[in-house]
BALO-175237 format. One record per residue (C-alpha): residue number from 1; chain; x, y, z. Coordinates in Angstrom, 3 decimals, decimal comma, m for minus. Example, Ala and Ser with C-alpha at 12.3 -4.5 7.8 and 13.67 -1.06 7.14 Angstrom:
2
  num  cadena         u         v         w
    1       A    12,300    m4,500     7,800
    2       A    13,670    m1,060     7,140
//
This chain:
207
  num  cadena         u         v         w
    1       A   m19,466    m1,310   m15,819
    2       A   m15,523    m0,711   m16,176
    3       A   m13,942     2,879   m15,673
    4       A   m13,464     5,563   m18,459
    5       A    m9,676     5,956   m17,544
    6       A    m7,311     8,312   m18,723
    7       A    m4,882     7,457   m21,473
    8       A    m1,786     6,526   m18,936
    9       A    m0,876     3,031   m18,151
   10       A    m1,878    m0,121   m19,548
   11       A    m4,344     0,129   m22,203
   12       A    m6,429    m2,609   m21,112
   13       A    m6,381    m1,195   m17,670
   14       A    m9,699    m0,999   m15,544
   15       A    m8,826    m0,578   m12,208
   16       A    m6,562     2,342   m10,541
   17       A    m4,953     1,699    m7,416
   18       A    m2,897     4,189    m5,461
   19       A     0,548     3,461    m4,290
   20       A     1,751     5,505    m1,209
   21       A     5,298     5,328     0,078
   22       A     6,130     6,685     3,406
   23       A     9,664     7,178     5,305
   24       A     8,799     4,731     6,983
   25       A    11,609     1,485     6,991
   26       A    10,132    m1,173     4,806
   27       A    10,573     0,893     1,791
   28       A    10,543    m3,078    m0,533
   29       A     7,379    m3,339     0,489
   30       A     5,802    m0,430    m1,719
   31       A     8,547    m1,132    m4,392
   32       A     7,651    m4,824    m4,436
   33       A     4,003    m4,297    m4,991
   34       A     4,356    m1,861    m7,952
   35       A     6,906    m4,477    m9,469
   36       A     4,200    m7,077    m8,865
   37       A     1,315    m4,824   m10,079
   38       A     3,241    m4,198   m13,370
   39       A     2,507    m7,638   m14,382
   40       A    m1,409    m7,212   m13,817
   41       A    m2,613    m5,743   m17,302
   42       A    m6,091    m4,725   m15,470
   43       A    m4,379    m2,589   m12,951
   44       A    m3,221     1,005   m13,328
   45       A    m0,810     2,255   m10,791
   46       A    m0,551     6,144    m9,452
   47       A     2,045     6,665    m6,985
   48       A     3,058     9,020    m4,252
   49       A     6,543     9,247    m3,299
   50       A     7,399    11,441     0,085
   51       A    10,897    13,047     0,603
   52       A    11,305    10,897     3,625
   53       A    10,612     7,719     0,982
   54       A    13,381     9,077    m0,990
   55       A    15,756     9,021     1,756
   56       A    14,331     5,560     3,054
   57       A    15,196     4,156    m0,165
   58       A    18,702     5,055    m0,741
   59       A    19,553     3,772     2,837
   60       A    17,752     0,864     3,204
   61       A    17,527    m0,861    m0,798
   62       A    19,784    m0,702    m3,737
   63       A    17,205     0,876    m6,265
   64       A    17,269     4,460    m7,465
   65       A    14,507     6,470    m6,671
   66       A    13,868     7,394   m10,169
   67       A    13,615     3,310   m11,103
   68       A    11,167     2,959    m8,381
   69       A     9,021     6,236   m10,083
   70       A     9,454     4,290   m13,152
   71       A     7,769     1,435   m12,140
   72       A     4,097     3,234   m11,611
   73       A     1,840     4,062   m14,529
   74       A     1,664     7,570   m12,880
   75       A     3,827     9,488   m10,528
   76       A     2,115    12,226    m8,405
   77       A     4,611    14,936    m6,526
   78       A     3,896    14,388    m2,568
   79       A     3,060    18,538    m2,163
   80       A     0,556    18,658    m5,363
   81       A    m2,950    18,736    m3,554
   82       A    m4,318    19,606    m6,645
   83       A    m3,647    16,178    m8,260
   84       A    m5,950    13,640   m10,071
   85       A    m6,211    11,687    m6,906
   86       A    m7,045    14,447    m4,419
   87       A   m10,594    14,655    m5,905
   88       A   m13,471    11,688    m5,139
   89       A   m15,059    12,563    m8,578
   90       A   m11,688    10,777    m9,764
   91       A   m12,434     6,809    m9,433
   92       A   m10,264     4,393    m7,787
   93       A   m10,049     0,753    m6,031
   94       A    m8,448     2,780    m2,962
   95       A    m4,844     3,629    m1,686
   96       A    m2,029     1,084    m0,352
   97       A     0,311     2,958     1,814
   98       A     3,328     0,933     2,184
   99       A     5,371     1,061     4,499
  100       A     2,966     3,798     6,549
  101       A     4,813     6,357     8,655
  102       A     3,388     7,288    12,090
  103       A     3,237    10,684    10,757
  104       A     0,947     9,347     7,829
  105       A    m0,618     7,195    10,368
  106       A    m1,698    10,345    12,388
  107       A    m2,518    12,167     9,367
  108       A    m5,179     9,889     8,169
  109       A    m6,520     9,270    11,899
  110       A    m6,885    12,861    12,291
  111       A    m8,035    13,842     8,675
  112       A    m5,335    16,408     8,226
  113       A    m4,674    16,325     4,429
  114       A    m1,536    18,920     4,173
  115       A     0,135    16,637     1,386
  116       A    m0,684    14,033    m0,903
  117       A    m0,390    11,128     0,391
  118       A    m2,591    12,005     3,249
  119       A    m5,377    13,479     1,179
  120       A    m5,784    10,849    m1,360
  121       A    m6,240     8,546     1,875
  122       A    m9,100    10,901     3,086
  123       A   m10,802    10,990    m0,305
  124       A   m10,552     7,317    m0,462
  125       A   m11,991     6,906     2,870
  126       A   m14,865     9,265     2,473
  127       A   m15,735     7,867    m0,532
  128       A   m15,678     4,389     1,201
  129       A   m12,803     2,864    m1,061
  130       A   m10,085     0,803     0,497
  131       A    m7,504     2,300     2,451
  132       A    m4,442    m0,288     3,737
  133       A    m1,686     1,039     5,980
  134       A     1,149    m1,200     6,330
  135       A     2,132     0,700     9,704
  136       A     5,933     0,193     9,928
  137       A     6,247     1,128    13,615
  138       A     7,718    m1,096    16,939
  139       A     7,199    m0,957    19,987
  140       A     3,918     0,983    20,392
  141       A     2,960     3,436    22,710
  142       A    m0,400     4,155    24,057
  143       A    m0,508     7,061    21,478
  144       A     0,507     4,831    18,334
  145       A    m2,473     2,838    19,647
  146       A    m4,749     4,961    19,637
  147       A    m4,086     6,432    16,204
  148       A    m4,498     2,932    15,221
  149       A    m8,169     2,779    16,402
  150       A    m9,046     6,027    14,813
  151       A    m7,750     5,599    11,648
  152       A    m9,872     1,918    11,706
  153       A   m13,055     3,757    13,246
  154       A   m12,382     6,542    10,069
  155       A   m12,682     3,221     7,795
  156       A    m8,668     2,060     7,057
  157       A    m7,230    m0,959     7,468
  158       A    m4,052    m1,017     9,792
  159       A    m1,779    m3,869     8,441
  160       A     1,130    m3,976    10,118
  161       A     3,508    m6,149     7,515
  162       A     3,607    m9,229    10,037
  163       A     5,598   m12,082     8,520
  164       A     3,752   m15,752     8,115
  165       A     5,841   m18,779     7,770
  166       A     3,420   m21,571     6,917
  167       A     4,649   m20,993     3,274
  168       A     8,678   m21,575     4,652
  169       A     9,926   m18,711     3,666
  170       A    13,702   m19,528     2,206
  171       A    14,776   m15,330     1,547
  172       A    13,803   m11,841     2,776
  173       A    11,974   m11,542    m0,290
  174       A     9,976   m14,393     0,309
  175       A     8,690   m12,845     3,399
  176       A     8,175    m9,532     1,414
  177       A     6,000   m10,747    m1,222
  178       A     4,075   m12,844     0,924
  179       A     2,984    m9,943     3,078
  180       A     2,447    m7,602    m0,309
  181       A     0,328   m10,576    m1,733
  182       A    m1,976   m10,713     1,630
  183       A    m2,093    m6,889     1,209
  184       A    m3,245    m6,830    m2,477
  185       A    m5,872    m9,489    m1,604
  186       A    m7,692    m6,902     0,362
  187       A    m8,319    m4,685    m3,077
  188       A    m9,577    m8,419    m4,765
  189       A    m6,341    m8,007    m6,477
  190       A    m4,982   m11,684    m6,886
  191       A    m0,944   m12,218    m7,318
  192       A    m0,231   m15,233    m8,956
  193       A     2,313   m16,196    m6,498
  194       A     0,374   m15,527    m2,903
  195       A     0,746   m18,798    m0,807
  196       A    m2,521   m19,693     1,057
  197       A    m3,304   m21,459     4,394
  198       A    m4,601   m24,964     2,851
  199       A    m4,790   m26,725     6,196
  200       A    m2,101   m28,150     8,222
  201       A    m0,303   m31,394     7,407
  202       A    m0,011   m32,422    11,003
  203       A    m2,654   m35,434    12,629
  204       A    m5,138   m33,227    14,468
  205       A    m4,778   m34,054    18,491
  206       A    m7,328   m36,907    19,517
  207       A   m10,591   m36,117    20,833
//
């Protein structure tokens, strides 16, 4: 049955998706997710954008922070622990954190919900909803790897935005869109432009 939705966002939305943008490099992933989701009338987006993310948007992109906020159906302050998405009774399809900083990974791994991004992610995990973390850091030390393992044990999916090349990307945005499309696949949200592997053209090796 469709969820009972609050009167915001697309009028016929049947799914809510939380999008968190944190201060790691790669703010364009979260921005493109919001842009692409706007074309889907059945998805309502709830954005949490941290102060560090706002700084990164200014440094890395030509977007204005307010223009990014305007892409979402509803925006929640990053320190508002009383926001709707901080409760399990507010039903959602889950949460995409794009990009995900090591600080946020640590909070998710250790259930440390001092701010709304981590709290909303923890709520999704306790309700057995999908949480996808586009972790943007390299190289990694052992502490990072341990945090990834613990977040995975908690139920999150750690998805570093590793570019694919089988779709023959011609631009940087081709790479971004492919990663965002694959991330949204994990919520059973299919973007029309996502290219999928259909078998290679090369002749298989002789037996």
